[in-house]
C-alpha positions in Angstrom: -35.9 -8.6 31.3 -33.2 -10.7 29.6 -30.4 -8.6 28.1 -29.3 -9.2 24.5 -25.7 -8.3 23.6 -25.2 -6.4 20.4 -22.3 -7.5 18.2 -21.6 -4.9 15.5 -19.8 -6.1 12.3 -20.2 -2.9 10.3 -16.4 -2.5 10.0 -15.9 -6.2 8.9 -18.9 -7.8 7.3 -20.4 -4.4 6.4 -17.2 -3.3 4.7 -17.2 -6.4 2.6 -20.2 -4.9 0.6 -19.3 -4.1 -3.0 -17.9 -0.5 -3.4 -17.1 0.1 0.3 -13.5 0.9 1.1 -12.9 2.6 4.5 -9.5 3.9 5.5 -8.1 3.7 9.0 -9.2 7.2 10.1 -12.8 6.5 8.9 -12.9 3.1 10.6 -11.7 4.7 13.8 -14.4 7.4 13.6 -17.1 4.8 13.1 -15.7 2.7 16.0 -15.8 5.8 18.3 -19.4 6.4 17.3 -20.3 2.7 17.9 -18.8 3.1 21.3 -21.2 6.0 21.9 -24.0 3.8 20.6 -23.0 1.4 23.4 -22.8 -1.7 21.3 -21.4 -4.7 23.3 -18.8 -5.8 20.8 -17.2 -4.1 17.8 -15.8 -6.4 15.1 -13.1 -4.0 13.9 -11.9 -6.1 10.9 -10.0 -9.1 9.6 -6.4 -8.3 10.7 -4.7 -11.0 8.6 -6.4 -9.9 5.4 -4.3 -6.8 4.8 -1.8 -4.4 6.4 -4.5 -1.7 6.4 -7.0 -3.9 8.2 -4.3 -4.9 10.8 -3.5 -1.2 11.4 -7.2 -0.3 11.8 -8.0 -3.1 14.2 -4.9 -2.4 16.3 -5.7 1.4 16.5 -9.4 0.7 17.4 -8.4 -1.9 20.0 -6.0 0.6 21.6 -8.6 3.5 21.5 -12.0 2.1 22.3 -12.6 1.2 25.9 -16.3 1.2 26.4 -17.0 -1.7 24.0 -15.2 -5.1 23.5 -13.1 -5.1 20.3 -12.7 -8.2 18.3 -11.1 -9.3 15.0 -11.9 -12.1 12.6 -9.5 -15.0 12.0 -9.6 -18.2 10.0 -8.8 -21.5 11.7 -5.1 -20.9 10.9 -2.4 -20.4 13.5 -0.9 -17.5 11.6 -4.3 -15.7 11.5 -4.7 -16.2 15.2 -1.2 -14.9 15.9 -1.8 -11.8 13.7 -5.1 -11.1 15.4 -3.4 -11.3 18.8 -0.8 -8.8 17.7 -3.6 -6.4 16.7 -5.7 -6.9 19.8 -3.4 -7.6 22.7 -3.7 -3.9 23.7 -7.5 -4.1 24.0 -9.3 -3.9 27.4 -10.7 -7.4 26.8 -9.0 -9.2 23.9 -11.6 -11.1 21.9 -11.2 -13.2 18.8 -13.8 -14.4 16.3 -12.7 -17.5 14.4 -14.8 -19.5 12.0 -15.1 -22.6 9.8 -17.7 -23.7 7.4 -19.9 -26.7 8.5 -22.5 -27.2 5.7 -22.0 -30.2 3.3 -21.7 -28.0 0.3 -19.1 -25.8 1.9 -17.1 -28.7 3.3 -17.1 -30.6 0.0 -16.6 -27.8 -2.5 -14.9 -24.9 -0.6 -12.9 -26.6 2.1 -12.5 -30.0 0.3 -12.4 -31.7 3.7 -14.3 -34.4 5.5 -16.5 -33.7 8.5 -13.9 -35.3 10.8 -11.2 -33.0 9.4 -13.4 -30.0 9.9 -14.1 -30.9 13.5 -10.3 -31.4 14.1 -9.5 -28.0 12.5 -12.1 -26.2 14.6 -11.1 -27.7 17.9 -7.4 -27.1 17.3 -8.0 -23.5 16.4 -10.1 -22.8 19.4 -7.6 -24.5 21.7 -4.8 -22.4 20.2 -6.8 -19.2 20.4 -7.7 -19.8 24.0 -4.0 -19.8 25.0 -3.9 -16.1 24.0 -7.5 -14.8 24.2 -9.8 -14.9 27.3 -12.8 -14.5 24.9 -13.1 -16.8 22.0 -16.0 -16.8 19.6 -16.4 -19.7 17.1 -18.7 -19.5 14.1 -20.1 -22.3 12.1 -20.2 -20.7 8.7 -23.4 -21.6 6.8 -24.7 -23.2 10.0 -28.3 -23.1 8.9 -27.6 -25.3 5.9 -25.5 -27.7 8.0 -26.7 -31.1 9.2 -28.2 -30.4 12.7 -26.6 -33.6 14.2 -23.2 -32.6 12.9 -23.7 -29.1 14.2 -24.3 -30.5 17.7 -21.2 -32.7 17.4 -18.8 -29.9 16.4 -20.4 -27.3 18.8 -20.0 -29.8 21.7 -16.3 -30.1 20.9 -15.4 -26.4 20.4 -17.2 -25.6 23.7 -15.0 -28.3 25.4 -12.0 -26.8 23.7 -12.7 -23.4 25.4 -15.0 -21.3 23.1 -16.9 -18.7 25.1 -19.4 -17.8 22.4 -21.0 -19.9 19.7 -22.3 -18.2 16.6 -24.9 -19.9 14.3 -25.1 -17.8 11.1 -27.6 -17.9 8.3 -24.7 -17.0 6.0 -26.7 -16.9 2.8 -30.0 -15.6 4.1 -31.9 -18.9 3.4 -33.8 -19.4 6.6 -37.3 -18.7 7.6 -38.1 -17.4 11.1 -39.7 -20.7 12.2 -36.8 -22.8 10.9 -34.1 -20.5 12.3 -35.7 -20.3 15.7 -36.1 -24.1 15.7 -32.4 -24.6 15.1 -31.5 -22.5 18.2 -34.0 -24.4 20.2 -32.5 -27.7 19.0 -29.0 -26.7 20.0 -30.2 -25.4 23.4 -31.7 -28.8 24.0 -28.9 -31.0 22.7 -25.5 -29.4 23.1 -23.6 -30.1 26.3 -22.6 -27.0 28.2 -24.6 -24.6 25.9 -25.8 -22.7 29.0 -22.2 -21.9 29.9 -21.6 -20.0 26.6 -23.2 -17.2 24.7 -25.3 -18.3 21.7 -25.2 -15.8 18.9 -27.3 -15.2 15.8 -25.9 -13.7 12.5 -28.5 -13.2 9.7 -28.1 -12.1 6.1 -31.0 -10.5 4.3 -31.1 -12.3 0.9 -34.8 -13.1 1.2 -35.6 -10.0 3.3 -36.0 -12.1 6.4 -32.9 -11.0 8.5 -34.8 -9.0 11.1 -37.5 -11.6 11.6 -35.0 -14.4 11.7 -32.9 -12.6 14.3 -35.9 -12.0 16.5 -36.8 -15.7 16.2 -33.3 -16.6 17.3 -33.7 -14.4 20.4 -37.0 -15.9 21.2 -35.4 -19.4 21.1 -32.3 -18.7 23.2 -29.9 -16.4 21.4 -28.0 -14.2 23.9 -26.2 -12.1 21.2 -27.2 -10.8 17.8 -24.8 -9.7 15.1 -25.5 -7.2 12.4 -24.5 -3.9 10.8 -25.6 -0.3 10.9 -28.1 0.5 8.1 -28.0 -3.3 7.2 -25.0 -2.9 4.9 -23.0 -6.0 4.0 -22.4 -8.6 1.3 -25.1 -9.2 -1.3 -28.4 -8.0 0.2 -26.6 -7.1 3.5 -26.9 -8.1 7.1 -29.6 -7.5 9.7 -29.9 -3.8 10.5 -29.0 -3.5 14.2 -31.0 -0.3 14.6 -34.1 -2.3 13.6 -33.4 -4.9 16.3 -32.7 -2.4 19.0 -35.8 -0.3 18.3 -38.1 -3.3 17.8 -37.1 -4.8 21.2 -37.6 -1.4 22.8 -40.9 -0.5 21.3 -42.3 -4.0 21.8 -40.7 -4.8 25.2 -44.2 -5.5 26.4 -44.3 -8.5 24.0 -40.7 -9.7 23.7 -39.5 -8.9 27.2 -35.9 -8.4 26.1 -33.6 -5.3 26.2 -30.3 -4.2 24.9 -27.8 -1.6 26.2 -28.0 0.4 23.0 -28.2 4.2 23.4 -31.1 4.8 21.1 -30.5 8.5 20.9 -27.3 7.8 19.0 -28.9 5.8 16.3 -29.6 8.6 13.8 -26.1 10.0 14.1 -24.5 6.5 13.8 -26.6 5.8 10.7 -25.7 9.1 9.2 -22.0 8.7 9.8 -21.9 5.2 8.3 -23.8 6.3 5.3 -21.6 9.3 4.7 -18.3 7.5 5.1 -19.2 4.3 3.2 -21.0 6.2 0.4 -24.0 3.9 0.7 -27.2 5.9 0.5 -30.0 4.9 2.9 -33.2 4.0 1.0 -35.9 6.6 1.8 -38.3 4.0 3.2 -35.7 2.2 5.3 -37.2 1.3 8.7 -36.2 3.5 11.6 -33.6 5.7 9.8 -34.9 6.3 6.3 -35.7 10.0 5.5 -39.4 8.9 5.0 -39.6 6.9 8.2 -41.4 9.8 9.9 -43.0 11.4 6.8 -46.8 11.5 6.4 -48.2 12.5 3.1 -51.7 11.0 3.0 -54.3 13.5 4.0 -55.9 10.9 6.4 -52.6 10.3 8.0 -51.8 14.0 8.3 -55.2 14.6 9.9 -54.6 11.9 12.5 -51.1 13.1 13.2 -52.4 16.6 13.9 -54.9 15.3 16.4 -52.6 12.8 18.0 -49.2 11.7 16.7 -49.7 8.2 18.1 -52.4 7.5 15.5 -49.7 6.8 12.9 -46.3 7.1 14.7 -45.1 4.2 16.8 -41.5 5.6 16.9 -40.8 9.2 17.6 -37.9 11.0 15.8 -36.6 12.0 19.3 -36.2 8.3 20.3 -33.4 7.8 17.8 -31.8 11.2 18.3 -33.4 13.0 15.4 -34.5 16.2 17.2 -34.8 19.6 15.7 -32.0 22.0 16.6 -32.5 25.7 15.8 -30.6 26.9 12.8 -28.6 29.5 14.8 -25.5 29.5 12.7 -25.0 31.7 9.7 -22.4 34.0 8.0 -22.2 36.2 11.0 -21.7 33.5 13.6 -18.5 33.5 15.6 -16.0 30.8 16.5 -17.4 30.4 20.0 -20.9 29.5 18.7 -19.3 27.3 16.0 -17.2 25.4 18.6 -20.2 25.1 20.9 -22.3 23.5 18.1 -19.5 21.0 17.3 -19.4 19.9 20.9 -23.2 19.6 21.1 -23.1 17.5 18.0 -20.6 15.1 19.6 -17.4 16.0 17.7 -14.0 16.2 19.4 -11.9 18.5 17.2 -8.5 19.9 17.9 -8.1 23.7 17.8 -6.4 23.3 14.4 -9.1 21.2 12.9 -11.9 23.3 14.4 -10.2 26.3 12.8 -10.1 24.6 9.4 -13.7 23.6 9.7 -14.6 27.2 10.6 -12.9 28.5 7.5 -14.8 26.0 5.3 -18.0 27.0 7.2 -17.5 30.7 6.4 -16.9 29.9 2.7 -20.1 27.9 2.6 -22.1 30.6 4.6 -21.1 33.2 2.0 -22.7 31.1 -0.8 -25.5 29.3 1.0 -28.6 30.9 2.5 -29.1 28.4 5.3 -26.6 26.2 7.0 -28.3 23.0 8.0 -27.4 20.3 10.6 -26.5 18.0 7.7 -24.1 20.6 6.3 -22.4 21.0 9.7 -22.2 17.2 10.1 -20.3 16.9 6.8 -17.9 19.7 7.7 -17.1 18.4 11.2 -16.8 14.8 10.0 -14.5 15.6 7.2 -12.1 17.4 9.6 -12.3 14.6 12.1 -11.2 11.9 9.7 -8.3 13.8 8.1 -5.2 12.2 9.7 -2.9 10.9 6.9 0.7 12.2 6.6 1.0 10.6 3.1 1.6 13.2 0.3 -1.6 13.3 -1.9 -3.1 15.2 -4.8 -4.8 18.5 -4.0 -7.3 20.1 -6.3 -6.7 23.8 -6.8 -9.2 24.6 -9.5 -11.5 22.9 -12.0 -13.1 24.7 -14.9 -15.5 23.3 -17.6 -16.5 24.7 -20.9 -19.8 23.3 -22.1 -22.4 24.0 -24.7 -25.0 21.8 -26.3 -23.3 22.3 -29.7 -19.7 22.1 -28.4 -17.4 19.4 -27.1 -17.2 19.6 -23.3 -13.7 20.6 -22.2 -12.3 20.5 -18.7 -9.2 22.3 -17.3 -7.8 21.2 -13.9 -5.1 22.7 -11.8 -3.8 20.5 -8.9 -0.8 20.0 -6.6 0.8 16.6 -7.1 2.1 14.4 -4.2 5.6 15.7 -5.1 4.5 19.3 -4.4 4.4 20.4 -8.1 1.5 22.4 -9.5 0.3 20.8 -12.7 -2.3 22.0 -15.3 -4.1 19.6 -17.5 -7.0 19.7 -20.0 -9.1 17.1 -21.8 -12.4 16.6 -23.5 -15.2 14.2 -23.0 -18.7 13.3 -24.2 -20.1 15.2 -21.1 -18.8 17.6 -18.4 -18.1 14.8 -15.8 -16.3 12.6 -18.4 -14.2 15.6 -19.4 -13.2 16.1 -15.8 -12.4 12.5 -15.2 -10.4 12.3 -18.5 -8.4 15.3 -17.4 -7.7 13.9 -13.9 -6.6 10.5 -15.5 -3.9 12.4 -17.4 -2.9 14.0 -14.1 -2.5 10.8 -12.1 -0.8 8.9 -14.9 -2.3 5.5 -14.1 -4.7 3.0 -15.6 -8.0 4.2 -14.2 -11.4 2.6 -14.7 -14.6 4.2 -13.3 -16.7 1.4 -11.8 -19.5 3.5 -10.3 -20.4 7.2 -10.0 -23.3 9.0 -8.4 -24.3 12.4 -7.0 -26.8 13.1 -4.3 -27.9 16.2 -2.5 -27.3 16.9 1.2 -30.2 18.7 2.6 -32.9 20.4 0.6 -33.3 23.4 -1.7 -31.5 24.7 -4.8 -28.4 25.7 -2.7 -28.0 22.2 -1.1 -24.6 20.7 -1.1 -23.9 18.0 -3.6 -22.1 14.8 -2.5 -20.3 12.8 -5.2 -19.2 9.2 -4.8 -16.7 7.7 -7.2 -15.8 4.0 -7.2 -12.7 3.3 -9.4 -9.8 1.1 -10.0 -6.2 2.4 -10.2 -3.7 0.0 -11.7 -6.0 -2.9 -10.6 -6.6 -1.7 -7.1 -10.2 -0.6 -6.3 -11.2 2.3 -4.0 -14.1 4.6 -3.4 -13.8 8.3 -3.0 -16.3 10.9 -1.8 -16.5 14.6 -1.4 -18.9 17.5 -1.2 -19.3 20.9 -2.7 -22.0 23.3 -3.7 -21.2 22.6 -7.4 -21.6 18.9 -8.3 -18.8 19.1 -10.9 -16.3 20.3 -8.2 -17.6 17.6 -5.9 -17.1 15.0 -8.7 -13.5 16.1 -9.2 -12.7 16.1 -5.5 -14.3 12.6 -5.1 -12.2 11.3 -8.0 -9.0 12.6 -6.4 -10.2 11.3 -3.0 -10.3 7.8 -4.4 -6.9 8.2 -6.0 -5.5 9.5 -2.7 -6.9 6.5 -0.8 -4.8 4.3 -3.0 -1.7 6.3 -2.3 -2.3 6.1 1.4 -3.1 2.3 1.2 0.1 1.7 -0.8 2.1 3.7 1.8 0.6 1.6 4.6 1.4 -1.6 2.8 5.0 -0.5 2.3 5.4 0.5 5.9 3.9 -2.8 7.1 6.3 -4.8 4.9 9.3 -2.7 6.1 8.4 -3.4 9.7 7.9 -7.2 9.2 11.1 -7.6 7.1 14.0 -8.9 9.2 
């Protein structure tokens, strides 16, 4: 069977989705998991876009060895130079450079003629090839480009040294028949197309991303690009787990395969959802919580007689197997450590001890400790790596009554190490907490989005709060968990504030390093 390479852009295109703001530790954690998932290429970010992105790409490139690591760059020499600095320590340095080729983009965005666009693309690829052994070039908005012009520019970038050609449906406009036909047209008309990888990159604006990607594979694509859970700008990118499972389940029909470790899909999906704060829709294909639920009596009867009557994908295929709930308030450190290892976490003794302390606190209050609870505890410890002084919540208390004005009192440690107590009112308990914390941080804060969801089931389930806010014009998203949703909300608010402090510290350090 023909092998299809998987190019994961969760950390670049996925992070461009509204409300997602990952820090370096979180990006590294996701990259490690993508390596376990065995994706071919990890697009770690856009190094020239910010000091934080540069640092994240560099750290991932120097850490991940099982997957190729790449970074995005515009057709600008300074972008290519910055990307090289970030990726030169990688096992196989790879760059992804792009330029728009559709008439509307060339005229209104680039304000350049087709001849100028060809020249820019060729020069960028030639320059990148001097540094990188692997050079991917993307024709942004390729599907809405003139096919003859597309052949012309692809011919020339291949001659300039490109090793992969990406043909994106950037705005999700294509139909499967049209998108497949474009790949077939390029295979038949581009000189040297068989010497490079041809890649598909589909967005989901019309809900066609998975179908379009499959159509591209059927018509010659050697690589597909997408994100975990289908996150991304607007309606998102193609969900890579859907492509991998579809090719596996219907290998009798398609005849293609990937190197994806299917048993890591559930964990990867769960990790990306937790760290991005993007909830997976219940009926999401492959990884939604209802993907294996059967409520209809007819379906349930069939499932009891033979699961294959209504289940074409087993939970075990994607790593969603049941593990006995053997951990409780009387469990010891050895069992706790053993479970963390079995769940795929690599925690230092110090972080394992901190996680164990939090586990014991939770076990005293919660009847059953679920796998989801443990996943949150272990993940939170694994991503804590910043040395920047931050706010620490000591206590939050709310006075509320239907006939009274809600009042919140907060005790916290400031980045300077001082313990501060504040109080404020609000129209509700959460607003009172946020108003109190705003006085604490002494900045212009605007809440952009706020939501609370449960982790697990039952009345004692953990509550996860996600707060998207702007502090002095800079946007960030914070998340945290607690058994009390008000405590989780306060922690999530400070988590968002702390992210801004860490990002500002990274920016200052980067400027200091680059200043002569």
